[in-house]
C-alpha positions in Angstrom: -14.5 16.6 -18.9 -10.7 16.2 -18.9 -10.8 15.1 -15.3 -9.6 11.7 -14.2 -11.9 9.7 -12.0 -11.9 6.5 -10.0 -15.0 4.3 -10.7 -14.0 1.2 -8.8 -11.4 0.1 -6.2 -11.0 -3.0 -4.2 -8.5 -5.3 -2.5 -8.1 -8.8 -1.0 -7.9 -9.1 2.7 -4.3 -8.9 3.7 -2.8 -12.1 5.0 -0.2 -12.7 7.7 3.2 -14.0 6.8 2.7 -17.7 6.4 -1.1 -17.2 6.9 -4.2 -17.9 4.9 -2.8 -16.5 1.6 0.5 -18.3 1.7 -0.4 -20.7 -1.1 -1.4 -18.0 -3.5 1.2 -17.1 -6.1 1.2 -13.4 -6.9 -0.1 -13.7 -10.5 -3.2 -15.6 -9.3 -3.8 -13.3 -6.4 -3.4 -10.2 -8.6 -5.8 -11.6 -11.2 -8.5 -11.9 -8.7 -8.6 -8.1 -7.9 -7.9 -7.1 -11.5 -10.9 -9.1 -12.7 -13.2 -8.1 -9.8 -12.5 -4.4 -9.9 -14.2 -4.3 -13.3 -17.1 -6.6 -12.2 -17.9 -4.6 -9.1 -18.8 -1.5 -11.1 -20.3 -3.5 -14.0 -17.7 -2.5 -16.6 -17.1 -5.2 -19.2 -15.4 -3.2 -21.9 -11.7 -2.9 -23.0 -9.0 -1.6 -20.8 -6.5 0.6 -22.6 -3.6 0.1 -20.3 -2.5 -1.6 -17.0 0.1 -0.3 -14.6 1.0 -2.9 -12.0 3.2 -2.6 -8.9 5.4 -5.6 -8.0 8.2 -6.3 -5.7 10.9 -8.9 -5.5 10.5 -11.0 -8.7 12.0 -14.1 -7.0 8.6 -14.8 -5.6 7.2 -15.4 -9.1 7.3 -18.7 -11.0 9.4 -17.0 -13.7 12.1 -15.4 -11.6 14.1 -13.9 -14.4 12.4 -10.8 -15.9 8.8 -11.9 -15.5 6.2 -9.8 -17.3 4.0 -9.8 -14.2 1.4 -7.3 -15.3 1.0 -9.1 -18.6 0.7 -12.5 -17.0 -1.8 -11.2 -14.5 -4.1 -9.4 -17.0 -4.3 -12.5 -19.2 -5.2 -14.7 -16.2 -7.8 -12.1 -15.2 -9.5 -12.5 -18.6 -8.6 -9.1 -20.1 -8.0 -8.9 -23.8 -4.5 -10.2 -24.8 -4.2 -7.0 -26.8 -4.1 -4.9 -23.6 -0.7 -3.2 -23.1 0.8 -3.2 -19.6 3.7 -2.1 -17.5 5.1 -3.9 -14.4 6.9 -1.4 -12.1 8.9 -1.7 -8.9 9.3 1.4 -6.7 9.1 -0.7 -3.5 6.3 0.5 -1.3 5.2 3.4 -3.5 4.6 1.1 -6.5 0.8 0.9 -6.5 0.4 4.6 -5.9 2.9 5.3 -8.7 0.8 2.9 -10.9 -2.2 5.1 -10.2 -0.2 8.2 -11.0 1.1 6.7 -14.3 -2.5 5.7 -15.2 -3.8 9.2 -14.5 -1.0 10.8 -16.6 -1.7 8.4 -19.5 -5.4 9.4 -19.4 -4.5 13.0 -19.1 -2.1 12.7 -22.2 -5.0 11.4 -24.2 -3.4 7.9 -24.6 -6.2 6.1 -22.7 -9.7 6.3 -21.4 -9.7 3.3 -19.1 -6.7 2.1 -17.0 -6.3 -0.5 -14.2 -3.7 0.4 -11.6 -2.6 -1.5 -8.5 -0.2 -4.0 -7.2 0.5 -7.3 -5.5 3.0 -8.6 -2.9 3.2 -12.2 -1.5 5.9 -12.2 1.1 4.9 -15.8 2.1 6.0 -17.0 -1.4 9.5 -15.5 -1.0 12.1 -18.4 -1.4 15.4 -18.7 0.2 18.3 -18.1 -2.3 21.8 -19.4 -3.0 24.3 -17.1 -4.6 27.6 -17.6 -6.5 27.3 -21.4 -7.2 27.0 -21.2 -11.0 30.7 -20.8 -11.7 32.1 -21.8 -8.3 32.8 -25.5 -9.0 31.0 -26.6 -5.9 31.3 -30.3 -5.4 30.8 -31.1 -1.7 30.0 -29.6 1.6 27.3 -27.3 3.0 25.7 -24.5 1.0 24.9 -21.2 2.6 21.4 -20.0 1.9 20.2 -16.4 2.2 16.9 -15.1 3.3 16.0 -12.0 1.2 13.6 -10.9 4.0 16.3 -10.6 6.7 17.3 -7.9 7.5 14.6 -6.1 5.5 16.2 -3.2 3.7 19.1 -2.7 1.3 22.4 -4.4 1.6 24.6 -1.3 1.0 22.5 0.8 3.4 21.2 0.7 7.0 18.1 -1.4 7.6 15.0 0.7 7.0 14.0 0.2 10.6 17.3 1.7 11.8 16.8 4.8 9.6 13.2 5.1 10.7 14.1 5.0 14.4 17.0 7.3 14.2 15.2 10.0 12.2 12.1 9.8 14.5 14.3 10.5 17.5 15.7 13.6 15.8 12.1 14.8 15.5 11.6 14.2 19.2 9.4 11.1 18.7 10.4 8.2 20.9 9.5 4.6 21.5 6.6 5.2 23.8 4.8 7.5 21.4 5.3 5.0 18.6 3.9 2.2 20.7 0.9 4.4 21.5 0.2 5.1 17.9 0.5 1.3 17.1 -2.1 0.5 19.7 -4.4 3.2 18.4 -4.0 1.8 14.9 -5.3 -1.6 16.1 -8.1 0.0 18.1 -9.3 2.1 15.2 -9.2 -0.8 12.8 -11.2 -3.0 15.2 -13.9 -0.4 15.5 -14.0 0.1 11.7 -14.2 -3.6 10.9 -16.9 -4.1 13.5 -18.9 -1.3 11.9 -18.6 -2.9 8.5 -16.6 0.0 7.1 -14.2 -2.2 5.2 -16.8 -4.1 3.1 -16.7 -1.5 0.3 -13.0 -2.1 -0.3 -12.4 -5.8 0.7 -13.2 -8.8 -1.4 -13.7 -11.8 0.8 -11.7 -14.8 -0.3 -12.9 -18.4 -0.1 -9.7 -20.4 0.5 -9.6 -24.2 0.0 -8.2 -26.3 2.8 -6.2 -29.5 2.7 -8.7 -31.0 5.1 -12.2 -29.9 5.7 -14.4 -27.2 4.2 -13.1 -24.0 2.6 -12.6 -21.0 4.8 -13.7 -17.5 4.0 -11.2 -14.8 4.9 -12.9 -11.4 5.4 -10.7 -9.7 7.9 -7.0 -8.6 7.7 -5.0 -11.1 9.6 -2.5 -8.6 10.9 -5.1 -7.2 13.3 -4.7 -8.0 17.0 -7.8 -7.1 19.2 -5.8 -7.6 22.4 -2.9 -5.2 21.6 -2.1 -2.8 24.4 0.7 -0.3 25.0 2.0 -2.4 27.9 2.3 -5.5 25.7 4.0 -3.5 23.0 6.5 -2.0 25.5 7.8 -5.5 26.2 9.0 -6.1 22.6 12.6 -5.7 21.7 13.7 -3.3 18.9 14.4 -5.0 15.5 17.6 -4.9 13.4 19.4 -2.5 15.8 16.7 0.2 15.5 16.5 2.4 18.6 12.7 2.5 18.5 11.1 0.2 15.9 9.8 -3.1 17.0 7.6 -5.8 15.4 4.7 -4.3 17.3 5.0 -0.7 16.1 5.7 -1.8 12.5 3.5 -3.7 10.0 4.1 -7.3 9.2 5.4 -9.1 6.1 2.0 -9.4 4.5 0.3 -10.9 1.4 -2.3 -9.0 -0.6 -3.3 -7.3 -3.8 -5.1 -4.1 -4.7 -6.7 -2.7 -7.9 -8.1 0.7 -8.9 -10.1 1.4 -12.1 -9.4 4.8 -13.5 -11.3 6.5 -16.3 -11.6 9.8 -18.0 -14.6 11.6 -16.7 -16.1 11.8 -20.2 -15.9 8.0 -20.5 -17.4 7.3 -17.1 -20.3 9.6 -17.7 -20.9 8.2 -21.1 -21.1 4.7 -19.6 -23.2 5.8 -16.7 -20.7 4.4 -14.2 -20.6 5.7 -10.6 -17.8 8.1 -9.9 -16.2 7.4 -6.5 -13.6 10.2 -6.6 -11.9 12.7 -8.8 -8.1 12.7 -8.9 -7.0 16.3 -8.2 -3.2 15.8 -8.1 -0.6 13.0 -7.8 3.1 13.4 -7.3 6.3 11.4 -6.8 9.3 12.7 -4.9 12.5 11.5 -3.4 14.8 12.6 -0.5 18.2 11.6 1.0 18.1 7.8 1.4 17.9 7.8 5.2 14.9 10.2 5.4 12.2 7.6 4.7 9.9 8.8 7.5 9.8 12.3 6.1 8.9 11.3 2.5 5.1 11.3 2.9 5.1 14.8 4.4 7.2 16.1 1.5 5.0 14.3 -1.1 1.8 15.8 0.5 3.3 19.3 0.6 4.3 19.0 -3.0 0.9 17.8 -4.1 -0.9 20.6 -2.0 1.4 23.2 -3.6 0.6 22.0 -7.1 -3.1 22.0 -6.3 -3.0 25.4 -4.7 -4.4 23.9 -1.5 -3.5 23.8 2.2 -3.5 21.0 4.8 -6.6 22.6 6.4 -8.5 22.0 3.1 -8.2 18.2 3.7 -11.0 16.4 5.5 -9.0 13.2 5.8 -5.4 12.1 5.5 -3.9 8.6 5.0 -0.2 8.1 5.6 1.0 4.5 5.3 2.3 3.1 8.6 5.5 1.5 7.2 6.5 2.2 10.8 4.6 4.2 13.4 7.6 6.5 13.1 6.6 7.4 9.5 3.1 8.5 10.3 4.1 10.4 13.4 7.1 12.2 11.9 5.3 13.1 8.6 2.2 14.4 10.5 4.5 16.5 12.8 6.2 18.0 9.7 2.8 18.9 8.2 1.8 20.7 11.4 4.8 23.0 11.2 5.6 22.8 14.9 2.1 23.8 15.9 0.9 21.4 18.6 -2.7 22.3 18.2 -2.5 21.8 14.5 -0.8 18.5 15.0 -3.5 17.3 17.3 -6.1 18.2 14.6 -4.2 16.5 11.8 -3.9 13.3 13.8 -7.7 13.2 14.4 -8.1 13.2 10.6 -5.3 10.8 9.9 -5.7 7.0 9.4 -9.1 7.2 11.1 -9.9 3.5 10.4 -6.4 2.3 11.4 -3.4 1.8 9.3 -0.8 -0.7 8.1 0.3 -1.7 11.6 -3.1 -3.3 12.1 -4.2 -3.9 8.5 -0.9 -5.1 7.1 1.5 -3.9 4.4 2.0 -6.0 1.3 4.5 -3.5 0.1 3.8 -3.0 -3.6 0.0 -3.1 -3.1 -0.4 -0.7 -0.1 -0.5 2.5 -2.1 -3.7 1.4 -3.6 -5.1 0.3 -0.3 -4.7 3.7 1.4 -6.3 5.5 -1.5 -9.5 3.3 -1.5 -9.7 3.4 2.3 -9.7 7.2 2.2 -12.2 7.5 -0.6 -14.7 5.2 1.1 -14.4 7.1 4.3 -14.9 10.4 2.5 -18.0 9.1 0.9 -19.4 8.1 4.4 -18.6 11.7 5.5 -20.5 13.2 2.6 -17.5 14.1 0.5 -14.6 16.5 0.6 -10.9 16.4 -0.2 -8.4 13.9 1.1 -4.7 13.2 0.7 -3.0 9.8 0.8 0.8 9.4 0.9 3.3 6.6 1.2 7.0 6.2 1.5 9.2 3.7 -0.3 12.6 2.2 -0.3 15.5 4.6 0.2 13.1 7.6 0.8 10.9 7.8 -2.2 7.5 9.2 -1.7 4.1 9.4 -3.5 1.0 11.4 -2.7 -2.4 11.8 -4.2 -5.2 14.3 -3.6 -8.7 13.3 -4.4 -12.1 14.9 -4.2 -15.3 13.1 -3.4 -18.5 14.9 -4.4 
């Protein structure tokens, strides 16, 4: 009865950079999923806490120290007495939000928690630095694009680190392109089979001219992707292997997960989608981004006294194809047969290369994708993991009965 369970989880479709969701500010987009994650399972009671992953705050109306989780929950119609925490751990944020929610329930501080996150790359403004006290009176002003080169100013671009470390593991450009093509292929099959309906909330989007348009597919997906087409793309930011094709896009989207104590869920008669077995956060040397999901999964498995072979499914976020390929190779311990088996169970409905990667929301997406697929396969254990800026990593193990 002390177990933590997930009773509802959903997301928006993920939009392309400058695509269908470009006019949504992050508070409004987050409020949609925060509200609907409760409605979907029929829960209309109080929420004890909200943990909300966010990224660069310059995309918000209130640039300076916005209380993003707080603003979002109020817009979602939750009680104004609901406490909340906005957190930024780059791409691991939404999964860390789930972890913090689970720990809060485990500590007896809450019975009901909403966790998730939102990113709207399309809302990211250009910025001008150092004018406040510069006495600027005439002449051009240099503007900066925070999205170029994506990474951290005092470190190598993340695409460079990903490519370099992948090569050290013997994973080259061709293998990364092949995985990218597979991601699109698997996603196309999953969407055609209706597998994403459990997790995706269609959005009806007003148009400046004409009737509203309903978005019910992730805009990053390309049905005509092939290895030959991917091979023609140039590497980005000086990376030896990473291209726009074997990486995800700069995407818009939001995810939400409703966590409860098992006692609370049973008392309310709510459906239990999955039980949280273990969740961990780790960190490595800053350049080892692509290895972080493997380390996080291993740490979670060790704490749960489990092995990789106990997992029916795995999800490793495709921040680059290099991440998924390197981390799965590490988990295989150099055994080619085991590696082949792991990759059959890995991202079976496609990953972020096809689906998209709204950074601080993606940790929630891979959890719900895995849970829904486990339910279709009559249950079992699954592990989801994600890397974040400068080689942070989170992993979660769940059981579906």
